[in-house]
C-alpha positions, 0 to 999 in steps of 0.5 A: 251931297251925293258923292260923285261915285254914287251918282247914277250913270246918266244916258250912257252913249246917248248924245244930246245938246242941252245942259241938264242940271246935276243936283247936289243930291241925286239917287237912281229912281224907279223903273218905268211904270210899264216895265213889267208889261210884255213887249206885245203890250208896248206897241200897236198904239193906234189913235183908237187905242189912245182915244179909248184909253182917255175915255176910260180915264174920263179925260175927253173934253166933250164929256169931262172938262178940265179940272178947276184951278190946280192949287191942289196939285202940289205933288207936281209943283217945283217949289213951295206953294204960292198963288198962281198968277199966269196960265200956259197951255201946251198941245199934245199933238198926236197922229197915226202912221203905220198903226202907231201913234206919234207925238210932236215935240220941239226943241226950244231955241237956245236963245230963249231966256228960260229953258233954252235948248230944252225939249218941249211940247208946243205951247206958251202963255195964255192971253186974257180970257183965252181957254187952254184949248185956244192957247194950245192951238194958237201957240202951236200955229205960231211956233211950228205952223200947225194949222188949227183946222187940221187939229181935233182937240180931244182930251186933257191931261193933268195941269202942272203947277210951277209955283216958283214961277207962279204959273200953271201948265194945261196940257191939251191932247189934239189929234192931227189928220196926218203927219204934220209939216212944220213951219218953224219960228226960229226965234222960239224953236230950234227943231220940231220932230216926232217920236212914236209912243211905242219908242217912248215905252221901249226898254231903256227909253225911260230913266228916273232919278230922285233929286233932293234940293235944299228947299223942301219941295211939296210932294217929296218923300220923308227924306226930301227926295222927289222923282224926275223923269227922263226919256231918251229920244233921237238926238236929245233928252226929254225931261222936266214938265214935258216928261211928266206930261208924257209919263201921264199920257203913256201910263194912261195908254198902257193902262198902268198906274200913273207915276204921280199916283204911286206916292213918294219913294 
C-alpha cells in the first residue's frame, strides 16, 4: 500500500463534486503527451485542423470504418479479458467558435446506479442491430437534446473494452453546426457543458496517476501499475474511460504519440 505521505497531491485548489477513488497503490504518472509543445502549438484548433488530423490517422468514417470487435485492446481494459456481451457508443460532439473547437461533456446524474456524478460523453448502450453511429446520435438526443440533423458523423476513436462489465464503448466523432442548446434529461444527466480543446491541452489541465490493484490488469507494467488520466475542467474532473477518449483525440489533434501507444511505464 502506498503510504499517505508518498501519494500524489491531487487537484490542489480545484473544486469538483464527484468522488474519485483513492486506490491502495498510486504513484505520480507521466507528463501530458503534448507537454513539450510550445504554447503556439496548443491553440488554434479549428474544425478544419481536427478533420485534417483525423484524416491523417485514417479515422474518417467515409474511408475507414470502425475496427473489428476490440478483443485485442486489452491494454485499455479494466479487468481480465472475458467475452464482451454488450456494446455502447458515445458521441464526441465538436463545434467551432472563435477559431477554437470545443467538445460537449455531461455530468451523469448522482442518482444513476453506476458512475453517478462522473463526467461523461453523451452515449449509452446500443439497441439490437444498432450501429455505433446510430447509438451515439440517439443517446445524445435522449440525454441532452442534440438534434441528429445538426450533427455530421465524421470519424471514430479507438473502442475501449470494459471486460469487468463485459462491454465495449465505441466513440463516434460528430461535428455540430454551431454551439448547441441543451435539453437535459434530469433522470440521466445533471449538467451539460462545453470546453475547448485548447483548454484541455493547457498547462496544468492534465494529470496522470499510476494505479495498482490486487487483481492484475491487462496492459499493466512489470510492477503491476497502469496509467489513469485526469483533466481539470471548470467545476469538475474528467477521468476514466472519458479521459482516455479525450486523450486520444487530443494526441491526434496535436500530432503527438497517443499515450496508449507509449507502452507500460
